Backbone as ProteinMPNN parsed JSONL, in Angstrom:
{"seq_chain_A": "XXXXXXXXXXXXXXXXXXXXXXXXXXXXXXXXXXXXXXXXXXXXXXXXXXXXXXXXXXXXXXXXXXXXXXXXXXXXXXXXXXXXXXXXXXXXXXXXXXXXXXXXXXXXXXXXXXXXXXXXXXXXXXXXXXXXXXXXX", "coords_chain_A": {"N_chain_A": [[-108.131, -3.204, -17.419], [-107.405, -1.288, -20.856], [-105.69, -1.225, -23.862], [-105.235, 1.511, -24.069], [-104.392, 2.542, -21.741], [-102.774, 0.601, -20.636], [-100.923, 1.22, -22.581], [-99.978, 4.15, -22.198], [-98.827, 3.601, -19.344], [-96.574, 2.477, -19.732], [-95.7, 3.935, -21.65], [-94.794, 6.183, -20.346], [-92.603, 4.479, -18.562], [-90.899, 4.096, -20.631], [-90.127, 6.743, -21.514], [-88.97, 7.216, -18.598], [-87.139, 5.182, -18.736], [-85.027, 6.208, -21.096], [-84.617, 8.145, -19.373], [-83.18, 7.801, -17.915], [-80.567, 6.788, -18.953], [-79.317, 8.475, -21.056], [-78.769, 10.309, -18.918], [-76.951, 8.926, -17.696], [-75.089, 8.636, -19.355], [-74.639, 10.748, -20.075], [-73.144, 11.76, -18.018], [-71.095, 9.71, -17.713], [-69.815, 9.44, -20.032], [-66.491, 9.745, -21.963], [-66.934, 12.685, -23.39], [-65.058, 14.713, -23.128], [-61.982, 16.154, -24.481], [-59.187, 16.922, -24.268], [-55.682, 18.444, -24.563], [-51.995, 18.883, -23.668], [-49.508, 20.398, -23.43], [-46.132, 19.349, -23.8], [-44.29, 17.631, -22.359], [-40.986, 16.155, -21.42], [-40.688, 15.956, -24.209], [-43.24, 14.599, -25.565], [-46.403, 15.147, -26.455], [-49.391, 15.949, -25.11], [-52.562, 14.487, -24.221], [-55.637, 13.791, -23.855], [-59.351, 11.833, -22.927], [-62.139, 12.668, -21.043], [-64.511, 12.38, -18.405], [-67.36, 14.213, -17.778], [-67.628, 14.415, -15.07], [-65.237, 13.227, -14.276], [-63.855, 15.77, -15.183], [-64.816, 18.156, -13.53], [-68.497, 18.782, -11.819], [-70.532, 21.555, -12.898], [-72.14, 23.055, -9.136], [-74.684, 24.389, -10.153], [-75.259, 22.368, -12.412], [-75.715, 20.637, -11.224], [-78.264, 20.613, -9.686], [-79.586, 20.708, -12.183], [-79.752, 17.96, -13.343], [-80.747, 17.104, -10.805], [-83.06, 17.888, -10.799], [-84.216, 17.788, -13.425], [-84.272, 14.387, -12.659], [-86.553, 13.733, -10.57], [-88.346, 14.515, -12.488], [-88.3, 12.393, -14.016], [-88.657, 11.261, -11.95], [-91.779, 11.229, -11.533], [-92.754, 11.227, -13.315], [-92.608, 7.883, -14.531], [-94.04, 7.47, -11.959], [-96.732, 9.04, -11.854], [-97.528, 8.052, -14.415], [-98.23, 4.828, -14.597], [-99.422, 4.796, -12.307], [-101.316, 5.961, -13.256], [-102.177, 4.528, -15.4], [-103.479, 2.773, -13.931], [-105.356, 3.101, -11.955], [-106.437, 5.612, -12.778], [-107.013, 8.058, -11.582], [-107.806, 11.708, -10.978], [-105.61, 13.105, -9.953], [-102.909, 10.892, -10.124], [-102.578, 12.084, -12.645], [-102.501, 14.486, -12.75], [-99.493, 14.567, -11.578], [-98.258, 13.318, -13.463], [-98.675, 14.95, -15.48], [-97.542, 17.428, -14.804], [-94.683, 16.439, -13.77], [-93.918, 15.814, -16.291], [-93.678, 18.615, -17.458], [-91.875, 19.67, -16.185], [-89.342, 18.064, -17.17], [-89.479, 19.409, -20.227], [-88.979, 22.695, -19.303], [-86.874, 21.546, -18.804], [-85.476, 19.844, -20.805], [-85.528, 22.173, -22.738], [-84.009, 24.298, -21.584], [-81.285, 23.064, -21.835], [-81.172, 22.862, -24.571], [-78.297, 23.91, -25.953], [-76.719, 21.795, -25.257], [-76.754, 19.338, -24.339], [-79.261, 18.334, -25.136], [-80.23, 16.637, -27.032], [-79.844, 14.069, -25.334], [-81.72, 14.092, -23.56], [-84.037, 14.411, -25.283], [-85.266, 12.258, -26.473], [-86.808, 11.138, -23.787], [-88.163, 12.757, -22.756], [-90.391, 13.259, -25.24], [-91.609, 10.605, -24.807], [-92.255, 10.944, -21.651], [-94.27, 13.268, -23.536], [-96.083, 11.967, -25.088], [-97.222, 9.931, -23.338], [-98.455, 11.264, -21.865], [-100.584, 12.58, -23.187], [-101.676, 10.1, -23.789], [-102.686, 9.9, -21.456], [-105.347, 11.416, -21.2], [-106.398, 10.166, -23.749], [-107.765, 7.723, -22.282], [-108.924, 9.145, -20.847], [-110.807, 9.816, -22.206], [-112.204, 8.086, -23.236], [-112.814, 6.245, -20.809], [-114.652, 8.097, -20.072], [-116.944, 7.255, -22.382]], "CA_chain_A": [[-107.094, -2.583, -17.972], [-107.488, -1.513, -22.218], [-105.06, -1.229, -24.257], [-104.507, 3.014, -24.182], [-103.645, 2.438, -20.45], [-101.129, -0.546, -21.231], [-99.277, 2.588, -23.486], [-99.392, 4.674, -20.835], [-97.871, 3.23, -18.804], [-95.083, 1.932, -21.285], [-94.767, 5.473, -22.232], [-94.469, 5.778, -18.865], [-92.158, 3.478, -18.413], [-89.855, 4.043, -21.347], [-89.815, 8.129, -20.478], [-87.676, 7.025, -17.09], [-85.862, 4.493, -18.889], [-84.407, 6.375, -21.989], [-83.836, 9.214, -19.489], [-81.858, 7.593, -17.077], [-80.107, 6.572, -19.911], [-79.66, 9.408, -21.09], [-78.895, 11.581, -17.948], [-75.923, 7.779, -17.46], [-74.656, 8.503, -20.889], [-73.741, 12.271, -20.308], [-71.67, 11.508, -16.659], [-70.332, 9.157, -17.656], [-69.201, 8.84, -20.828], [-65.876, 10.532, -22.282], [-67.459, 13.8, -23.817], [-64.781, 15.961, -23.076], [-61.149, 15.528, -25.028], [-57.588, 17.652, -24.228], [-54.288, 18.277, -25.183], [-51.86, 19.526, -22.883], [-48.061, 21.231, -23.443], [-45.449, 18.455, -23.792], [-43.054, 16.764, -20.875], [-40.282, 15.062, -21.61], [-40.554, 15.822, -25.824], [-44.109, 14.482, -25.694], [-47.52, 15.801, -25.788], [-50.397, 14.7, -23.86], [-53.832, 14.767, -24.16], [-57.152, 12.206, -23.182], [-60.614, 12.453, -22.323], [-62.778, 12.487, -19.459], [-66.28, 12.671, -18.451], [-68.019, 15.484, -16.632], [-67.271, 13.958, -13.684], [-63.255, 13.862, -13.943], [-64.014, 17.36, -15.457], [-65.642, 19.131, -12.858], [-69.33, 19.43, -12.658], [-70.975, 22.88, -11.258], [-73.692, 22.86, -8.266], [-76.248, 24.618, -10.935], [-75.977, 21.418, -13.018], [-76.38, 19.226, -10.036], [-79.365, 20.691, -9.52], [-80.251, 20.744, -13.141], [-80.142, 16.733, -13.606], [-81.576, 16.911, -9.791], [-84.753, 18.688, -11.312], [-84.945, 15.866, -14.431], [-84.372, 13.017, -12.277], [-87.704, 13.937, -10.413], [-89.158, 14.409, -13.521], [-88.894, 11.495, -14.763], [-89.57, 10.026, -11.288], [-92.682, 11.912, -11.384], [-93.275, 10.842, -14.759], [-92.947, 6.729, -14.887], [-94.819, 7.776, -10.91], [-98.091, 9.612, -12.617], [-98.124, 7.394, -15.7], [-98.473, 3.461, -14.281], [-100.562, 4.83, -11.515], [-102.828, 6.931, -13.737], [-103.044, 3.581, -16.2], [-103.751, 1.186, -13.008], [-106.305, 3.588, -11.034], [-107.511, 6.657, -13.721], [-107.443, 8.983, -10.646], [-106.943, 13.343, -11.793], [-104.028, 12.854, -9.139], [-101.854, 10.202, -10.635], [-102.919, 12.127, -14.143], [-101.579, 16.026, -12.417], [-98.119, 14.345, -11.438], [-97.312, 13.62, -14.701], [-98.019, 16.408, -17.036], [-96.278, 18.524, -13.603], [-93.288, 16.233, -13.908], [-93.084, 16.04, -17.619], [-93.379, 20.47, -17.864], [-89.933, 19.71, -15.466], [-89.104, 18.024, -18.386], [-89.887, 19.912, -21.419], [-88.412, 22.976, -19.288], [-85.241, 20.979, -18.606], [-84.812, 19.913, -22.551], [-85.512, 23.589, -23.919], [-82.873, 25.074, -21.058], [-79.979, 22.305, -22.979], [-80.771, 23.103, -26.147], [-77.089, 24.061, -26.56], [-75.671, 21.334, -25.064], [-77.285, 17.671, -23.768], [-81.206, 18.005, -25.685], [-80.242, 14.86, -27.993], [-79.413, 12.755, -24.928], [-82.805, 14.194, -23.083], [-85.636, 14.687, -25.711], [-86.045, 11.005, -26.316], [-87.586, 10.231, -22.644], [-89.594, 14.046, -23.497], [-91.151, 12.96, -25.734], [-92.37, 9.396, -24.575], [-93.355, 11.903, -21.282], [-95.325, 13.489, -23.725], [-96.923, 10.865, -25.241], [-97.657, 9.283, -21.818], [-99.614, 12.497, -20.609], [-101.151, 12.275, -24.41], [-102.494, 8.771, -23.617], [-103.494, 9.94, -19.99], [-105.775, 12.476, -22.22], [-106.924, 9.394, -24.211], [-107.656, 6.795, -21.546], [-109.898, 9.646, -19.575], [-112.546, 10.043, -23.046], [-112.571, 6.448, -23.937], [-113.548, 5.35, -19.507], [-116.095, 8.933, -19.787], [-118.104, 7.06, -23.189]], "C_chain_A": [[-106.89, -2.14, -19.371], [-106.058, -1.093, -22.154], [-103.948, 0.21, -24.421], [-103.866, 2.837, -22.687], [-102.473, 1.642, -20.24], [-100.225, 0.672, -21.752], [-98.953, 3.324, -22.747], [-98.267, 4.872, -20.091], [-96.518, 2.561, -19.518], [-94.486, 3.08, -21.322], [-93.886, 5.525, -21.207], [-92.373, 5.792, -18.598], [-90.601, 3.928, -19.376], [-89.259, 5.892, -21.669], [-88.682, 8.159, -19.438], [-86.268, 6.03, -17.895], [-84.593, 5.518, -20.171], [-83.757, 7.706, -20.938], [-82.892, 8.711, -18.258], [-80.767, 7.144, -17.683], [-79.724, 7.364, -20.65], [-78.505, 9.766, -20.281], [-77.272, 10.241, -18.27], [-74.625, 8.26, -18.534], [-73.72, 10.409, -20.36], [-73.241, 12.608, -18.9], [-70.774, 10.605, -16.793], [-69.698, 8.672, -18.871], [-67.751, 10.051, -21.756], [-65.784, 11.559, -23.442], [-65.971, 14.881, -24.264], [-62.759, 15.596, -23.728], [-59.655, 17.661, -24.479], [-56.285, 17.063, -24.93], [-53.457, 19.444, -24.123], [-50.474, 19.772, -23.585], [-47.282, 20.047, -23.236], [-44.533, 18.382, -22.325], [-42.209, 15.873, -21.493], [-40.52, 15.306, -23.409], [-41.907, 15.371, -26.119], [-45.325, 14.982, -25.213], [-48.444, 14.651, -25.617], [-50.896, 14.809, -23.803], [-54.669, 12.992, -23.933], [-58.421, 13.086, -23.758], [-61.274, 11.92, -20.926], [-64.019, 12.874, -19.643], [-66.314, 13.644, -17.595], [-68.091, 14.759, -15.494], [-65.606, 14.21, -13.171], [-63.186, 15.179, -14.641], [-64.143, 18.619, -14.969], [-66.897, 18.757, -13.106], [-69.604, 20.397, -11.855], [-72.249, 22.874, -10.776], [-74.976, 23.056, -9.49], [-76.195, 23.121, -11.746], [-76.344, 20.193, -12.652], [-77.834, 19.176, -9.653], [-80.292, 20.005, -11.037], [-80.375, 19.476, -13.231], [-81.25, 16.491, -12.353], [-83.239, 16.731, -10.055], [-85.552, 17.664, -12.532], [-85.392, 15.195, -13.779], [-85.891, 12.714, -11.485], [-88.262, 14.076, -11.068], [-89.48, 13.588, -14.06], [-89.34, 10.25, -13.536], [-90.934, 9.842, -11.23], [-93.347, 11.153, -12.678], [-93.927, 9.041, -14.666], [-93.778, 7.256, -12.536], [-95.974, 7.162, -11.646], [-98.406, 8.624, -13.884], [-98.601, 5.645, -15.336], [-99.293, 3.739, -13.16], [-101.822, 5.271, -11.469], [-103.156, 5.421, -14.671], [-103.641, 2.158, -15.224], [-105.078, 1.836, -12.3], [-107.467, 4.969, -12.226], [-107.851, 7.848, -12.684], [-106.538, 10.16, -11.392], [-105.704, 13.051, -10.994], [-102.714, 12.343, -9.26], [-101.631, 11.587, -12.279], [-101.803, 14.027, -13.905], [-100.081, 15.619, -12.262], [-97.953, 14.17, -12.483], [-97.423, 14.703, -15.586], [-97.645, 17.437, -15.802], [-94.809, 17.896, -14.166], [-93.345, 16.199, -15.879], [-92.86, 17.695, -18.354], [-92.338, 20.266, -16.899], [-89.07, 19.222, -16.255], [-88.672, 18.485, -19.673], [-88.934, 21.297, -20.517], [-86.433, 22.507, -19.526], [-84.401, 20.996, -19.998], [-84.905, 21.012, -23.259], [-84.223, 24.08, -22.974], [-81.546, 24.034, -22.156], [-80.713, 21.982, -24.226], [-79.179, 22.639, -26.493], [-75.844, 23.279, -26.287], [-75.753, 19.671, -24.76], [-78.822, 17.551, -23.961], [-80.632, 16.799, -26.125], [-80.468, 14.142, -26.493], [-81.018, 12.827, -24.331], [-83.91, 14.371, -24.091], [-86.296, 13.328, -26.224], [-86.933, 10.544, -25.368], [-89.034, 11.358, -22.611], [-90.609, 13.506, -23.439], [-92.007, 11.913, -25.653], [-92.912, 10.029, -22.77], [-94.528, 12.524, -22.175], [-96.784, 12.371, -24.609], [-98.077, 10.138, -24.643], [-98.606, 10.118, -21.185], [-100.686, 12.762, -22.177], [-102.468, 11.529, -24.09], [-103.586, 9.155, -22.217], [-105.494, 10.951, -20.95], [-107.384, 11.385, -22.469], [-107.753, 8.793, -23.569], [-109.027, 7.514, -21.203], [-111.019, 9.059, -20.825], [-112.699, 8.768, -23.185], [-113.244, 6.317, -22.517], [-115.09, 6.709, -19.489], [-117.228, 7.899, -20.828], [-118.021, 5.634, -23.077]], "O_chain_A": [[-105.783, -2.625, -19.607], [-105.37, -0.76, -21.189], [-102.746, 0.276, -24.68], [-102.658, 3.06, -22.62], [-101.404, 2.006, -19.75], [-99.087, 0.965, -21.382], [-97.769, 3.416, -22.423], [-97.314, 5.65, -20.044], [-95.405, 2.525, -18.993], [-93.302, 3.367, -21.144], [-92.724, 5.135, -21.089], [-91.446, 6.598, -18.519], [-89.483, 4.041, -18.872], [-88.101, 6.148, -22.0], [-87.718, 8.924, -19.427], [-85.047, 6.09, -17.749], [-83.381, 5.42, -19.981], [-82.74, 8.299, -21.296], [-81.952, 9.372, -17.818], [-79.797, 7.05, -16.931], [-79.726, 6.649, -21.652], [-77.367, 9.617, -20.727], [-76.467, 10.672, -19.096], [-73.417, 8.155, -18.319], [-72.574, 10.858, -20.397], [-72.933, 13.778, -18.67], [-69.738, 10.592, -16.129], [-69.08, 7.608, -18.851], [-68.15, 11.153, -22.132], [-64.909, 11.498, -24.305], [-65.825, 15.56, -25.28], [-62.308, 14.58, -23.2], [-59.634, 18.891, -24.505], [-55.944, 16.019, -25.485], [-53.944, 20.526, -23.792], [-50.425, 19.081, -24.602], [-47.754, 19.449, -22.269], [-44.332, 19.26, -21.486], [-42.644, 14.876, -22.071], [-40.44, 14.162, -23.856], [-42.105, 15.737, -27.277], [-45.537, 15.251, -24.03], [-48.479, 13.43, -25.768], [-50.88, 15.73, -22.985], [-54.386, 11.794, -23.893], [-58.607, 14.102, -24.428], [-60.957, 11.064, -20.1], [-64.555, 13.464, -20.581], [-65.441, 13.913, -16.77], [-69.259, 14.69, -15.11], [-65.028, 14.878, -12.314], [-62.058, 15.662, -14.538], [-63.854, 19.715, -15.449], [-67.094, 18.352, -14.252], [-69.298, 20.492, -10.667], [-73.271, 22.757, -11.452], [-75.891, 22.266, -9.727], [-77.307, 22.595, -11.712], [-76.891, 19.216, -13.162], [-78.496, 18.175, -9.38], [-81.222, 19.199, -11.059], [-81.6, 19.359, -13.229], [-82.324, 15.921, -12.547], [-84.139, 15.954, -9.737], [-86.648, 17.112, -12.629], [-86.606, 14.992, -13.798], [-86.431, 11.627, -11.69], [-89.381, 13.802, -10.633], [-90.565, 13.52, -14.637], [-89.883, 9.152, -13.657], [-91.445, 8.75, -10.978], [-94.449, 10.605, -12.719], [-95.124, 8.755, -14.698], [-93.14, 6.252, -12.221], [-96.3, 6.021, -11.97], [-99.571, 8.497, -14.26], [-99.531, 5.288, -16.059], [-100.05, 2.798, -12.924], [-102.785, 5.25, -10.702], [-104.344, 5.098, -14.703], [-104.045, 1.049, -15.575], [-105.95, 1.002, -12.055], [-108.686, 5.101, -12.342], [-108.842, 8.55, -12.883], [-105.464, 10.098, -11.989], [-104.719, 12.716, -11.652], [-101.679, 12.852, -8.828], [-100.524, 11.806, -12.771], [-100.884, 14.51, -14.567], [-99.313, 16.375, -12.857], [-97.231, 15.08, -12.892], [-96.55, 15.246, -16.263], [-97.43, 18.55, -16.281], [-93.98, 18.547, -14.802], [-92.455, 16.8, -16.48], [-92.193, 17.979, -19.349], [-91.703, 21.318, -16.975], [-87.955, 19.744, -16.251], [-87.648, 18.056, -20.205], [-87.788, 21.192, -20.954], [-85.409, 22.927, -20.065], [-83.385, 21.6, -20.344], [-84.436, 21.009, -24.397], [-83.234, 24.299, -23.674], [-81.065, 24.538, -23.171], [-80.761, 20.868, -24.747], [-78.801, 21.595, -27.023], [-74.673, 23.494, -26.601], [-74.806, 18.916, -24.983], [-79.552, 16.889, -23.223], [-80.634, 15.877, -25.309], [-81.524, 13.51, -26.507], [-81.691, 11.812, -24.512], [-84.977, 14.512, -23.494], [-87.508, 13.194, -26.39], [-87.788, 9.719, -25.688], [-90.24, 11.128, -22.514], [-91.434, 13.233, -22.567], [-93.088, 11.988, -26.237], [-94.025, 9.593, -22.474], [-95.678, 12.399, -21.755], [-98.01, 12.281, -24.535], [-99.208, 9.838, -25.025], [-99.362, 9.844, -20.253], [-101.761, 13.28, -21.874], [-103.648, 11.881, -24.072], [-104.76, 8.842, -22.022], [-106.629, 10.48, -20.872], [-108.528, 11.439, -22.017], [-108.877, 9.054, -23.996], [-110.087, 6.889, -21.205], [-111.848, 8.172, -20.62], [-113.899, 8.503, -23.262], [-114.461, 6.244, -22.684], [-116.214, 6.442, -19.065], [-118.318, 7.66, -20.308], [-118.855, 4.921, -23.635]]}, "name": "protein", "num_of_chains": 1, "seq": "XXXXXXXXXXXXXXXXXXXXXXXXXXXXXXXXXXXXXXXXXXXXXXXXXXXXXXXXXXXXXXXXXXXXXXXXXXXXXXXXXXXXXXXXXXXXXXXXXXXXXXXXXXXXXXXXXXXXXXXXXXXXXXXXXXXXXXXXX"}
């Protein structure tokens, strides 16, 4: 396995790692704040995460599509870097396309947490094409 294929596998792995960490941060970090009326003369306020506030069903679908994209990227990148088969490259590209679509849909909200993993997935795609050219020559 040459260096380009190693970088392809590493980019796929880092894409999955950053994606899982980004989604975990979105789900579990205290990003929502609230302030309530006064109870007994004191005002109540606090913070909550997405799971405590309540998650919409379409948000779950969005997260599942992005997670499937992450799993597809890491699988496609690692197996293409080892075997060089076109089927694994196709899985890598389709999964990256799903991640790019999810990142574009999240531009107004959580795109900053999804963008690093999408960028690494795009790097893995570019390296998969480059590894093929090196193998052909």
